[in-house]
SEDREN-415298 format. One record per residue: x, y, z negated of N, C-alpha, C, O, CB in turn. Coordinates in steps of 0.05 Angstrom, whole numbers, plus 5000, padded with zeros to 4 digits. Atoms other than C-alpha are relative to their C-alpha. Last residue first. Glycine has a CB too. Example, Ala and Ser with C-alpha at 12.3 -4.5 7.8 and 13.67 -1.06 7.14 Angstrom:
2
{{4984 4976 5001} {5273 4979 4857} {4985 5022 4986} {4995 5044 4982} {5009 5009 5029}},
{{5018 4976 5000} {5246 4910 4844} {5018 5024 5000} {5039 5024 4987} {4980 5001 4975}},
This chain:
55
{{5022 5010 4984} {5051 9849 4080} {4996 4998 5028} {4975 4989 5037} {4982 5012 4996}},
{{5000 4982 4969} {5108 9849 4036} {4979 4988 5011} {4972 4964 5007} {5028 4998 5022}},
{{5018 5012 4974} {5105 9833 3968} {5002 5013 5017} {5002 5037 5016} {4974 4995 5000}},
{{5019 4987 4987} {5161 9858 3914} {4983 4976 5027} {4991 4956 5039} {5019 5029 5013}},
{{5000 5009 4974} {5181 9804 3866} {4988 5023 5015} {4965 5028 5009} {4985 4974 5003}},
{{5028 5006 4982} {5187 9828 3797} {5005 5002 5030} {5020 5020 5039} {4975 5023 4994}},
{{5001 5026 5005} {5259 9816 3750} {4974 4997 5033} {4974 4980 5051} {4989 4991 4958}},
{{4982 5009 4985} {5282 9888 3758} {4994 4970 5003} {5013 4960 5016} {5026 5006 4989}},
{{5000 4991 4966} {5218 9919 3744} {5023 4984 5016} {5020 4978 5040} {5008 5035 5004}},
{{4983 4983 4990} {5218 9876 3676} {4996 5012 5029} {4988 4997 5046} {5022 4989 4999}},
{{4979 5006 4983} {5156 9839 3663} {5020 5014 5008} {5012 5028 5026} {4993 4995 5019}},
{{4971 5000 5028} {5114 9859 3605} {5022 4990 5013} {5043 4984 5001} {4997 4977 4969}},
{{4999 4966 5008} {5054 9882 3655} {5028 4993 4985} {5046 5010 4985} {4969 5016 4974}},
{{4995 4991 4978} {5057 9802 3682} {5009 5034 5000} {5024 5045 5015} {4977 4992 5015}},
{{4976 5014 4996} {5044 9777 3616} {5019 5008 5024} {5044 5006 5021} {4992 4973 5002}},
{{4981 4990 5021} {4987 9821 3599} {5026 4998 5010} {5040 5017 5015} {4999 4987 4974}},
{{4985 4969 4995} {4964 9808 3667} {5006 5008 4983} {5019 5028 4988} {4989 5022 5011}},
{{4990 5006 4975} {4955 9727 3656} {5005 5032 5009} {5026 5035 5021} {4978 4979 5019}},
{{4970 5000 5000} {4944 9738 3579} {5014 4998 5026} {5039 4999 5025} {5009 4978 4983}},
{{4984 4971 5011} {4873 9770 3580} {5032 4999 5008} {5046 5017 5019} {4998 5002 4961}},
{{5001 4976 4988} {4842 9718 3629} {5017 5021 4986} {5031 5036 5000} {4974 5008 5001}},
{{4981 5011 4980} {4877 9657 3593} {4996 5028 5014} {5016 5042 5017} {4991 4968 5019}},
{{4970 4997 5000} {4859 9683 3524} {5011 4993 5027} {5035 4997 5029} {5014 4982 4979}},
{{4993 4974 4986} {4786 9695 3552} {5029 5007 4991} {5040 5027 5000} {4979 5024 4991}},
{{5010 4987 4972} {4779 9625 3574} {5007 5030 4998} {5016 5043 5017} {4964 4996 5006}},
{{4980 5013 4988} {4806 9589 3515} {4997 5016 5024} {5019 5021 5035} {4997 4969 5002}},
{{5000 5030 4985} {4755 9629 3472} {5025 4998 5016} {5041 5017 5016} {4974 4995 5021}},
{{5006 4999 4975} {4764 9685 3420} {4999 4976 5020} {5012 4957 5011} {5016 5016 5008}},
{{5007 4977 4993} {4763 9698 3350} {4996 5007 5031} {4986 5027 5040} {5018 5016 4989}},
{{5023 4997 4993} {4757 9623 3336} {4989 5030 5007} {4965 5035 5012} {4988 4988 4981}},
{{5018 4994 5023} {4816 9616 3292} {4971 5005 5015} {4953 5011 4999} {5011 5029 4981}},
{{5002 5014 5025} {4849 9570 3338} {4979 5011 4977} {4963 4998 4963} {5029 4999 4990}},
{{5021 5013 4987} {4833 9620 3396} {5003 4974 4978} {4980 4965 4973} {5005 4994 5038}},
{{5030 4991 4993} {4859 9676 3359} {4990 4979 5009} {4967 4979 5002} {4994 5023 5020}},
{{5010 4991 5029} {4921 9641 3335} {4972 5008 5004} {4954 4995 4993} {5018 5025 4988}},
{{5015 5027 5007} {4931 9622 3408} {5001 4994 4971} {5002 4971 4964} {5014 4974 5015}},
{{5023 5014 4983} {4934 9685 3429} {4993 4973 4995} {4972 4962 4999} {5005 5000 5029}},
{{5021 4977 5013} {4988 9711 3376} {4972 4988 5014} {4954 4979 4999} {5007 5038 5012}},
{{5009 5002 5039} {5030 9652 3390} {4971 5019 4989} {4951 5015 4975} {5033 5018 4977}},
{{5005 5032 5001} {5029 9669 3465} {4994 4987 4974} {4971 4979 4967} {5025 4985 5009}},
{{5027 4997 4994} {5037 9742 3448} {4985 4976 5008} {4961 4975 5004} {4998 5017 5018}},
{{5011 4990 5023} {5100 9726 3405} {4966 5002 5012} {4947 4994 4998} {5016 5031 4990}},
{{5006 5025 5018} {5127 9680 3458} {4981 5012 4975} {4965 4997 4964} {5031 4986 4987}},
{{5018 5013 4989} {5115 9737 3520} {5001 4973 4976} {4983 4956 4979} {5008 4996 5034}},
{{5028 4996 4999} {5142 9784 3478} {4984 4984 5007} {4963 4982 4996} {4994 5017 5012}},
{{5007 4995 5033} {5210 9750 3458} {4972 5008 5002} {4957 4995 4987} {5018 5025 4983}},
{{5013 5024 5012} {5214 9732 3533} {4990 5005 4964} {4969 4998 4953} {5026 4973 5005}},
{{5023 5012 4982} {5215 9805 3550} {4987 4976 4988} {4965 4975 4976} {5011 4990 5027}},
{{5028 4993 5009} {5262 9822 3499} {4971 4992 5009} {4950 4985 4997} {4999 5026 5002}},
{{4999 5012 5034} {5314 9767 3520} {4979 5020 4990} {4960 5007 4981} {5036 5003 4980}},
{{5015 5023 4999} {5304 9798 3587} {4987 4982 4978} {4964 4973 4974} {5014 4986 5012}},
{{5029 4991 4996} {5319 9870 3571} {4987 4971 5005} {4964 4969 4999} {4996 5024 5027}},
{{5001 4987 4975} {5382 9849 3533} {4967 4995 5017} {4950 4979 5011} {5027 4986 5019}},
{{5014 5008 4984} {5383 9838 3461} {4998 5013 5025} {4995 5038 5025} {4980 4997 4991}},
{{5010 4982 4991} {5444 9859 3412} {4978 4988 5025} {4992 4976 5041} {5022 5018 5007}},
């Protein structure tokens, strides 16, 4: 059975490969991929792994 971090790592890898395929097939630009993947990867980070920012 996978733990939470392993699941997140698998999701990241899947998303990265999917977006690479979309770029390679011309569905999206590399810039679109970068713009999309940054917040998407942050969103699937487990709460326990996020670092709180202090103001």
